[in-house]
VEXVO-106507 format. One record per residue (C-alpha): residue in one letter; x, y, z. Coordinates in nm, 3 decimals. Example, Ala and Ser with C-alpha at 12.3 -4.5 7.8 and 13.67 -1.06 7.14 Angstrom:
<rs>
 resn      c1      c2      c3
    a   1.230  -0.450   0.780
    s   1.367  -0.106   0.714
</rs>
This chain:
<rs>
 resn      c1      c2      c3
    m   9.743 -12.907  -6.113
    k   9.691 -12.883  -6.488
    l   9.547 -12.610  -6.707
    r   9.181 -12.683  -6.788
    i   8.991 -12.499  -7.059
    s   8.657 -12.523  -7.240
    v   8.655 -12.440  -7.611
    g   8.390 -12.367  -7.874
    e   8.417 -12.281  -8.244
    s   8.189 -12.187  -8.533
    s   8.250 -12.078  -8.892
    l   7.962 -11.987  -9.129
    t   7.984 -11.907  -9.499
    g   7.702 -11.649  -9.503
    p   7.611 -11.484  -9.837
    r   7.955 -11.544  -9.988
    p   8.000 -11.817 -10.252
    r   8.253 -11.999 -10.032
    n   8.401 -11.978  -9.685
    e   8.748 -11.824  -9.693
    d   8.784 -11.831  -9.313
    y   8.959 -12.115  -9.136
    v   8.974 -12.198  -8.764
    g   9.225 -12.418  -8.584
    l   9.217 -12.573  -8.235
    v   9.492 -12.788  -8.086
    t   9.440 -12.898  -7.725
    p   9.706 -13.161  -7.643
    a   9.707 -13.365  -7.327
    d   9.943 -13.418  -7.035
    a  10.308 -13.320  -7.088
    q  10.250 -13.161  -7.429
    l   9.988 -12.929  -7.282
    e  10.219 -12.835  -6.995
    i  10.523 -12.768  -7.214
    k  10.375 -12.629  -7.538
    g  10.023 -12.527  -7.434
    a   9.694 -12.520  -7.626
    l   9.683 -12.332  -7.959
    l   9.373 -12.159  -8.099
    a   9.368 -11.962  -8.424
    v   9.146 -11.791  -8.681
    a   9.259 -11.697  -9.034
    d   9.058 -11.495  -9.286
    g   9.161 -11.530  -9.651
    i   9.167 -11.190  -9.816
    s   8.831 -11.140  -9.981
    g   8.841 -11.120 -10.358
    g   9.196 -11.251 -10.371
    a   9.248 -11.575 -10.561
    g   9.352 -11.850 -10.324
    g   9.238 -11.668 -10.010
    a   9.072 -11.981  -9.870
    e   9.378 -12.193  -9.950
    a   9.608 -11.939  -9.786
    a   9.397 -11.935  -9.468
    e   9.370 -12.314  -9.442
    m   9.732 -12.395  -9.520
    t   9.862 -12.122  -9.290
    i   9.671 -12.259  -8.992
    r   9.749 -12.621  -9.076
    t  10.120 -12.541  -9.115
    v  10.145 -12.330  -8.801
    s   9.947 -12.577  -8.588
    a  10.163 -12.871  -8.691
    d  10.501 -12.699  -8.696
    y  10.461 -12.521  -8.362
    y  10.442 -12.855  -8.179
    a  10.750 -12.977  -8.367
    t  10.971 -12.689  -8.246
    p  11.220 -12.757  -7.963
    d  11.069 -12.750  -7.615
    t  11.352 -12.519  -7.508
    w  11.233 -12.236  -7.735
    t  11.011 -11.965  -7.592
    i  10.652 -11.963  -7.722
    q  10.703 -11.633  -7.903
    h  11.025 -11.750  -8.068
    a  10.860 -12.075  -8.181
    l  10.551 -11.895  -8.314
    d  10.762 -11.643  -8.502
    k  10.963 -11.918  -8.670
    v  10.656 -12.108  -8.789
    v  10.460 -11.797  -8.896
    q  10.754 -11.670  -9.100
    a  10.782 -12.014  -9.262
    a  10.409 -12.006  -9.345
    n  10.451 -11.660  -9.496
    r  10.728 -11.786  -9.722
    w  10.515 -12.082  -9.828
    v  10.218 -11.862  -9.923
    l  10.444 -11.628 -10.120
    s  10.606 -11.920 -10.302
    q  10.267 -12.062 -10.403
    a  10.154 -11.723 -10.534
    r  10.471 -11.695 -10.743
    k  10.452 -12.050 -10.877
    h  10.086 -12.043 -10.980
    s   9.959 -11.739 -11.169
    q   9.599 -11.815 -11.073
    m   9.699 -11.782 -10.705
    a   9.864 -11.441 -10.743
    g   9.764 -11.219 -10.454
    m   9.671 -11.502 -10.215
    a   9.705 -11.387  -9.854
    t   9.537 -11.422  -9.518
    t   9.503 -11.263  -9.177
    l   9.608 -11.467  -8.874
    s   9.531 -11.434  -8.505
    m   9.656 -11.700  -8.263
    l   9.639 -11.759  -7.891
    v   9.861 -12.004  -7.701
    l   9.753 -12.088  -7.345
    r  10.005 -12.254  -7.113
    g  10.025 -12.281  -6.737
    q   9.920 -11.942  -6.604
    r  10.002 -11.731  -6.911
    y   9.883 -11.658  -7.262
    v  10.082 -11.551  -7.569
    l   9.910 -11.405  -7.874
    a  10.036 -11.355  -8.229
    h   9.843 -11.131  -8.464
    v   9.859 -10.991  -8.815
    g   9.565 -10.848  -9.012
    d   9.218 -10.749  -8.894
    t   9.086 -11.054  -8.716
    r   9.061 -10.969  -8.348
    i   9.119 -11.125  -8.005
    y   8.892 -11.011  -7.722
    r   8.912 -11.092  -7.352
    l   8.618 -11.087  -7.112
    r   8.746 -11.059  -6.755
    e   8.521 -10.986  -6.459
    q   8.246 -10.857  -6.694
    s   8.484 -10.616  -6.867
    l   8.554 -10.664  -7.240
    q   8.892 -10.566  -7.388
    c   9.032 -10.597  -7.740
    l   9.390 -10.729  -7.717
    t   9.487 -10.670  -8.082
    t   9.524 -10.379  -8.324
    d   9.390 -10.391  -8.680
    h   9.657 -10.360  -8.948
    v   9.457 -10.146  -9.192
    w   9.515  -9.810  -9.356
    d   9.405  -9.514  -9.145
    r   9.182  -9.355  -9.408
    p   8.801  -9.372  -9.415
    d   8.795  -9.513  -9.768
    m   9.069  -9.771  -9.699
    r   8.985  -9.909  -9.357
    h   8.914 -10.250  -9.508
    v   9.248 -10.261  -9.694
    l   9.515 -10.453  -9.505
    k   9.865 -10.317  -9.449
    r   9.989 -10.648  -9.310
    a   9.891 -11.009  -9.375
    v  10.048 -11.348  -9.429
    g  10.149 -11.356  -9.796
    l  10.152 -10.980  -9.860
    d  10.525 -10.915  -9.818
    d  10.856 -11.096  -9.787
    q  10.916 -10.914  -9.458
    l  10.624 -11.003  -9.232
    s  10.591 -10.807  -8.909
    v  10.379 -10.988  -8.648
    d  10.240 -10.839  -8.327
    y  10.312 -11.044  -8.012
    a  10.183 -10.994  -7.660
    e  10.158 -11.199  -7.344
    g   9.996 -11.179  -7.005
    l   9.862 -11.367  -6.705
    l   9.550 -11.581  -6.718
    q   9.276 -11.573  -6.455
    t   9.024 -11.842  -6.377
    g   8.698 -11.750  -6.550
    d   8.861 -11.548  -6.831
    v   8.690 -11.581  -7.169
    y   8.892 -11.522  -7.488
    a   8.725 -11.482  -7.828
    i   8.911 -11.486  -8.162
    i   8.674 -11.352  -8.429
    s   8.696 -11.257  -8.795
    d   8.593 -10.914  -8.923
    g   8.270 -11.072  -9.046
    v   8.169 -11.097  -8.679
    w   8.307 -10.790  -8.504
    a   8.222 -10.549  -8.788
    a   7.860 -10.668  -8.799
    l   7.799 -10.682  -8.424
    g   8.003 -10.407  -8.260
    e   8.160 -10.434  -7.915
    a   7.839 -10.376  -7.720
    e   7.668 -10.674  -7.884
    l   7.984 -10.885  -7.849
    h   7.991 -10.809  -7.477
    k   7.625 -10.898  -7.442
    i   7.661 -11.237  -7.616
    l   7.971 -11.337  -7.421
    m   7.791 -11.252  -7.098
    l   7.473 -11.434  -7.207
    y   7.607 -11.788  -7.224
    h   7.828 -11.998  -6.998
    t   7.929 -12.256  -7.259
    p   8.197 -12.146  -7.510
    q   8.037 -12.350  -7.791
    l   7.706 -12.165  -7.749
    m   7.894 -11.834  -7.742
    a   8.075 -11.910  -8.067
    e   7.760 -12.029  -8.245
    h   7.557 -11.728  -8.129
    l   7.830 -11.483  -8.237
    t   7.847 -11.613  -8.595
    r   7.473 -11.662  -8.634
    q   7.388 -11.322  -8.493
    a   7.649 -11.152  -8.717
    l   7.476 -11.289  -9.029
    e   7.126 -11.215  -8.897
    q   7.225 -10.852  -8.848
    g   7.317 -10.816  -9.213
    g   7.677 -10.935  -9.221
    q   7.795 -10.983  -9.580
    d   8.114 -11.173  -9.502
    n   8.210 -11.514  -9.368
    a   8.163 -11.528  -8.990
    s   8.406 -11.725  -8.770
    a   8.467 -11.738  -8.397
    v   8.673 -11.942  -8.152
    v   8.587 -11.897  -7.783
    v   8.779 -12.040  -7.487
    r   8.709 -12.020  -7.114
    i   8.978 -12.072  -6.847
    d   8.838 -12.327  -6.600
    q   9.154 -12.394  -6.399
    l   9.506 -12.251  -6.407
    g   9.804 -12.480  -6.454
    q  10.154 -12.474  -6.307
    d  10.388 -12.194  -6.401
    h  10.704 -12.360  -6.272
    l  10.900 -12.645  -6.423
    t  10.946 -12.831  -6.096
    d  10.571 -12.808  -6.029
    m  10.530 -13.019  -6.343
    l  10.791 -13.260  -6.208
    a  10.646 -13.263  -5.858
    d  10.583 -13.638  -5.872
    a  10.953 -13.707  -5.936
    l  11.046 -13.451  -5.670
    s  10.882 -13.675  -5.409
    l  11.135 -13.953  -5.480
    p  11.391 -14.007  -5.201
    v  11.762 -13.945  -5.258
    p  11.941 -14.282  -5.265
    p  12.198 -14.372  -4.998
    k  12.564 -14.358  -5.091
    l  12.639 -14.651  -5.317
    a  12.948 -14.870  -5.336
    v  13.084 -15.083  -5.618
    g  12.854 -15.384  -5.659
    d  12.542 -15.213  -5.517
    t  12.228 -15.225  -5.733
    l  11.964 -14.956  -5.783
    d  11.655 -15.021  -5.999
    g  11.841 -15.273  -6.213
    f  12.160 -15.066  -6.247
    t  12.475 -15.211  -6.084
    v  12.751 -14.973  -5.973
    t  13.088 -15.054  -6.134
    r  13.283 -14.736  -6.042
    v  13.247 -14.417  -5.840
    l  13.329 -14.147  -6.096
    h  13.284 -13.827  -5.897
    d  13.216 -13.759  -5.530
    a  13.149 -13.384  -5.499
    r  12.998 -13.159  -5.235
    i  12.651 -13.171  -5.389
    s  12.636 -13.453  -5.643
    l  12.755 -13.809  -5.700
    l  12.831 -13.975  -6.032
    y  12.854 -14.351  -6.071
    q  12.942 -14.569  -6.365
    v  12.671 -14.835  -6.377
    k  12.570 -15.123  -6.602
    n  12.228 -15.263  -6.678
    a  12.123 -15.628  -6.699
    a  12.250 -15.644  -7.059
    g  12.596 -15.526  -6.952
    q  12.569 -15.182  -7.115
    l  12.754 -14.904  -6.933
    f  12.589 -14.576  -6.829
    v  12.646 -14.285  -6.591
    l  12.406 -14.239  -6.300
    k  12.388 -13.893  -6.142
    t  12.228 -13.825  -5.806
    l  12.271 -13.609  -5.495
    q  12.470 -13.656  -5.180
    p  12.245 -13.810  -4.907
    a  12.305 -13.495  -4.699
    r  12.118 -13.298  -4.971
    a  11.802 -13.507  -4.940
    e  11.614 -13.227  -4.765
    d  11.759 -12.950  -4.982
    k  11.472 -12.872  -5.218
    a  11.682 -12.638  -5.434
    s  11.936 -12.914  -5.507
    c  11.661 -13.165  -5.586
    e  11.492 -12.917  -5.821
    a  11.823 -12.840  -5.993
    l  11.882 -13.211  -6.061
    l  11.532 -13.248  -6.211
    n  11.580 -12.936  -6.422
    e  11.912 -13.070  -6.550
    e  11.743 -13.397  -6.651
    w  11.453 -13.214  -6.819
    l  11.689 -12.992  -7.016
    g  11.921 -13.278  -7.109
    k  11.634 -13.483  -7.251
    r  11.557 -13.202  -7.494
    v  11.910 -13.175  -7.631
    v  11.923 -13.458  -7.884
    s  12.273 -13.427  -8.024
    q  12.607 -13.606  -8.043
    c  12.758 -13.296  -7.877
    v  12.620 -13.394  -7.534
    p  12.559 -13.721  -7.347
    q  12.204 -13.848  -7.401
    i  11.958 -13.895  -7.114
    l  11.778 -14.228  -7.082
    p  11.398 -14.182  -7.096
    l  11.320 -14.346  -6.762
    t  10.962 -14.308  -6.640
    r  10.857 -14.232  -6.282
    e  10.750 -14.595  -6.243
    q  11.098 -14.722  -6.338
    r  11.267 -14.529  -6.056
    t  11.242 -14.572  -5.681
    h  11.489 -14.291  -5.603
    l  11.587 -13.946  -5.728
    y  11.851 -13.975  -6.003
    y  11.888 -13.981  -6.378
    v  12.094 -14.194  -6.615
    m  12.290 -14.085  -6.922
    t  12.509 -14.251  -7.181
    w  12.867 -14.353  -7.095
    h  13.156 -14.263  -7.326
    e  13.514 -14.385  -7.291
    g  13.767 -14.106  -7.274
    a  13.856 -13.817  -7.044
    t  13.776 -13.452  -6.990
    l  14.020 -13.193  -7.116
    q  14.102 -13.105  -6.755
    q  14.188 -13.467  -6.679
    r  14.419 -13.467  -6.981
    l  14.585 -13.145  -6.860
    d  14.630 -13.293  -6.511
    a  14.788 -13.602  -6.667
    g  15.047 -13.380  -6.838
    h  14.905 -13.396  -7.189
    h  15.054 -13.138  -7.425
    f  14.797 -12.992  -7.663
    t  14.926 -12.902  -8.006
    i  14.814 -12.589  -8.188
    n  14.628 -12.793  -8.451
    g  14.473 -13.004  -8.177
    v  14.343 -12.697  -7.993
    a  14.205 -12.551  -8.318
    n  14.017 -12.876  -8.384
    i  13.887 -12.885  -8.025
    g  13.773 -12.525  -8.066
    q  13.575 -12.610  -8.379
    d  13.398 -12.904  -8.211
    l  13.332 -12.699  -7.897
    l  13.179 -12.413  -8.095
    r  12.960 -12.652  -8.294
    g  12.825 -12.781  -7.965
    l  12.780 -12.430  -7.825
    s  12.598 -12.308  -8.136
    m  12.363 -12.607  -8.108
    l  12.286 -12.522  -7.744
    h  12.236 -12.155  -7.826
    r  11.994 -12.240  -8.108
    l  11.793 -12.430  -7.846
    n  11.791 -12.116  -7.630
    i  12.028 -12.272  -7.375
    v  12.319 -12.083  -7.216
    h  12.562 -12.332  -7.058
    r  12.718 -12.087  -6.805
    d  13.007 -12.316  -6.705
    i  13.220 -12.388  -7.011
    k  13.567 -12.501  -6.898
    p  13.807 -12.793  -6.963
    a  13.652 -12.998  -6.680
    n  13.314 -12.987  -6.859
    i  13.444 -13.083  -7.203
    h  13.489 -13.455  -7.268
    l  13.698 -13.597  -7.550
    g  13.594 -13.955  -7.613
    s  13.802 -14.244  -7.741
    d  13.583 -14.214  -8.052
    t  13.749 -13.866  -8.098
    r  13.410 -13.699  -8.048
    l  13.390 -13.395  -7.821
    r  13.095 -13.369  -7.582
    i  12.987 -13.084  -7.356
    l  12.907 -13.204  -7.003
    d  12.704 -13.076  -6.709
    l  12.390 -12.876  -6.784
    g  12.335 -12.842  -6.410
    v  12.357 -12.462  -6.412
    a  12.246 -12.407  -6.772
    l  11.999 -12.125  -6.825
    n  11.686 -12.156  -7.036
    t  11.404 -11.900  -7.045
    t  11.136 -12.129  -7.188
    l  10.989 -12.208  -6.848
    p  11.047 -12.035  -6.514
    m  11.324 -12.225  -6.337
    p  11.384 -12.250  -5.961
    e  11.596 -11.978  -5.811
    q  11.964 -12.045  -5.862
    m  12.287 -11.855  -5.813
    e  12.282 -11.566  -6.059
    n  12.619 -11.657  -6.212
    p  12.735 -11.995  -6.085
    g  13.029 -12.045  -6.323
    t  13.398 -12.097  -6.246
    p  13.554 -11.752  -6.172
    s  13.857 -11.775  -6.403
    y  13.625 -11.855  -6.697
    m  13.359 -11.595  -6.615
    a  13.326 -11.289  -6.837
    p  13.405 -10.948  -6.680
    e  13.046 -10.826  -6.701
    l  12.928 -11.116  -6.482
    f  13.123 -10.975  -6.188
    d  12.913 -10.658  -6.223
    g  12.591 -10.855  -6.177
    k  12.488 -10.903  -6.540
    l  12.317 -11.235  -6.608
    a  12.515 -11.479  -6.822
    d  12.422 -11.491  -7.191
    r  12.564 -11.633  -7.514
    q  12.846 -11.377  -7.509
    a  12.955 -11.514  -7.172
    d  12.970 -11.866  -7.319
    i  13.184 -11.738  -7.608
    y  13.419 -11.571  -7.357
    a  13.449 -11.897  -7.159
    a  13.523 -12.087  -7.481
    g  13.802 -11.839  -7.559
    v  13.954 -11.876  -7.210
    t  13.933 -12.255  -7.248
    l  14.135 -12.247  -7.572
    y  14.383 -12.005  -7.412
    h  14.427 -12.237  -7.112
    l  14.472 -12.548  -7.327
    l  14.752 -12.374  -7.516
    t  14.930 -12.206  -7.224
    r  14.800 -12.358  -6.897
    k  14.756 -11.994  -6.791
    y  14.460 -11.754  -6.776
    p  14.449 -11.435  -6.986
    y  14.367 -11.210  -6.689
    g  14.531 -11.424  -6.423
    e  14.368 -11.689  -6.206
    i  14.060 -11.559  -6.024
    e  13.968 -11.703  -5.686
    p  13.607 -11.745  -5.564
    f  13.460 -11.431  -5.404
    q  13.741 -11.222  -5.552
    s  13.652 -10.893  -5.723
    p  13.898 -10.891  -6.013
    r  14.013 -10.597  -6.221
    f  14.045 -10.668  -6.591
    g  14.329 -10.489  -6.765
    e  14.488 -10.600  -7.090
    p  14.503 -10.979  -7.139
    v  14.844 -11.140  -7.172
    r  14.889 -11.254  -7.530
    p  14.915 -11.635  -7.547
    s  15.223 -11.606  -7.772
    r  15.412 -11.475  -7.468
    y  15.398 -11.829  -7.330
    r  15.409 -12.012  -7.664
    p  15.575 -11.800  -7.933
    e  15.489 -12.056  -8.203
    i  15.116 -11.975  -8.178
    p  15.018 -11.823  -8.517
    a  14.892 -11.465  -8.521
    w  14.552 -11.561  -8.668
    l  14.477 -11.802  -8.379
    e  14.607 -11.558  -8.117
    n  14.390 -11.276  -8.252
    l  14.089 -11.505  -8.266
    i  14.130 -11.598  -7.899
    l  14.187 -11.235  -7.800
    k  13.865 -11.135  -7.976
    a  13.671 -11.406  -7.791
    i  13.806 -11.293  -7.450
    a  13.767 -10.919  -7.504
    r  13.664 -10.729  -7.190
    k  13.357 -10.577  -7.355
    p  13.089 -10.812  -7.497
    e  13.045 -10.594  -7.807
    h  13.409 -10.654  -7.902
    r  13.367 -11.033  -7.899
    f  13.220 -11.256  -8.166
    e  12.845 -11.203  -8.190
    t  12.764 -11.574  -8.216
    a  12.933 -11.910  -8.173
    e  12.879 -11.966  -8.546
    e  13.084 -11.654  -8.628
    m  13.372 -11.773  -8.410
    l  13.347 -12.121  -8.563
    l  13.367 -11.973  -8.913
    a  13.678 -11.776  -8.816
    l  13.840 -12.094  -8.683
    e  13.755 -12.286  -9.000
    h  13.897 -12.013  -9.226
    g  14.210 -11.983  -9.013
    e  14.491 -11.787  -9.171
    l  14.299 -11.749  -9.499
    r  14.080 -11.481  -9.334
    p  14.267 -11.374  -9.021
    i  14.109 -11.167  -8.747
    v  14.271 -10.826  -8.700
    i  14.287 -10.701  -8.341
    p  14.384 -10.332  -8.316
    r  14.629 -10.266  -8.037
    t  14.487 -10.063  -7.752
    p  14.658  -9.724  -7.708
    l  14.857  -9.671  -7.389
    i  14.608  -9.409  -7.273
    a  14.317  -9.651  -7.306
    r  14.511  -9.934  -7.143
    a  14.575  -9.714  -6.841
    r  14.207  -9.616  -6.844
    l  14.296  -9.246  -6.842
    v  14.149  -8.991  -7.078
    k  14.370  -8.750  -7.271
    w  14.324  -8.449  -7.044
    q  14.433  -8.657  -6.745
    w  14.752  -8.754  -6.926
    l  14.814  -8.391  -7.022
    a  14.773  -8.287  -6.661
    i  15.023  -8.552  -6.547
    i  15.277  -8.455  -6.813
    s  15.232  -8.084  -6.730
    l  15.289  -8.156  -6.361
    c  15.608  -8.349  -6.438
    v  15.740  -8.064  -6.656
    n  15.665  -7.806  -6.384
    v  15.839  -8.018  -6.121
    l  16.142  -8.049  -6.350
    l  16.151  -7.672  -6.411
    i  16.132  -7.597  -6.039
    y  16.415  -7.843  -5.977
    l  16.631  -7.680  -6.246
    l  16.564  -7.335  -6.100
    m  16.664  -7.454  -5.756
    v  16.994  -7.608  -5.864
    s  17.092  -7.327  -6.100
</rs>
């Protein structure tokens, strides 16, 4: 089921010499509509300001184009904020370059409709109204000065200030909702009672928009009049696997052996036979090698496992980087079973190298750390938390390139995902706060990266090995130099900062940790030693009480023997 809307728009010049309003409508089809949604916007160039019309038009054109070019893994609000801030910088740069454009600025009100939700972005005094079950509500607040003689003077607009503050809001859609984005030339001339009447009068959004603008001018409006009206005819899916429901109906393939063929891919090796999933090395008709991932036949009726595999494929397709294997863009028609195919790379995981007895040098681990953190920072910029960073999920190819594997439990908030385990990582690499029920975030990935570097250097774990379902207690980590005294202080302190018990004591971002690794001993990290009292988790008065008790016991003993 897809989101269906009806849209109408109208923009009239009125008594002004030119129209400084600009409206934008983008209603993509199919997958683009499901992932990014429909975008509707109205901008009103500041009246009397040179370049107001240009500011309004270019802002909407820029935002409309750039929003659909942002990564699919970004949230709508994050993507809108990025493109609006970029538009603000562009308007400011034009005003500074061209003296005749000094003061150019514009209001902006946008509505993105996707699935069963809306997200609005607003700055200025254009307004967004919603008519729901015959009740009219204004969803925005005018950014004007709260004085009778200055209520038409904007406090905020695109192009007014280097630091643009935009209002964002979101909510659920209902079938039959009508949303109207209107410039001040409409709402100021008509008033809410007349707006309500017109929106109730017509069923077609185009007639609503035309009547709003025409009526505003007929009632003496002295400004440009613009309106965009949209009606929700049918709600879409609000769940990623609902969008992939067609692929979800594919059967899980039977267990394959070397030489078996599936949709043109011939199995050459069984790479991994786990409790839930199967990985095969396969080759196509041209002899190119790939990796095919599917589920164990016993999981064929397990909807959660099937959804997780589809989510992993969807997420992997949106990470276009040399830091991860690339997913082949196979269509539903090219597959007869439930699986996905990704690129094959010669080499081995870091865990396989450890198991084979490989000794990692200090320089080698530092280089691995830099590549790992570049990959992590790329994932984090795409709003993806990996949640299972460990040597077994880090592949070092024969081309010397490091790749992060397995997005099967990765977390992304762009679209609601199926229910999964809250924190499905490997216990020894899980941050302390995850054992208290906190959901994994970027800080947890940084912690896991620190434990990975520690383990590569020492083959030990900083807080000891943690077994599944164990409730560990985190004291002071063992310094890696205890196992390898040749580890330099700058690298040891860097790892200790990454694996700190408290998230606020770790690096804030993967980029910060990467920078520390690149600078090395030139800018070493200083880790203050924890006092004995803090290490024992006792406050000062408790220590004083213990010492006082010991002294009293000693005095009593001396009295008794004297």
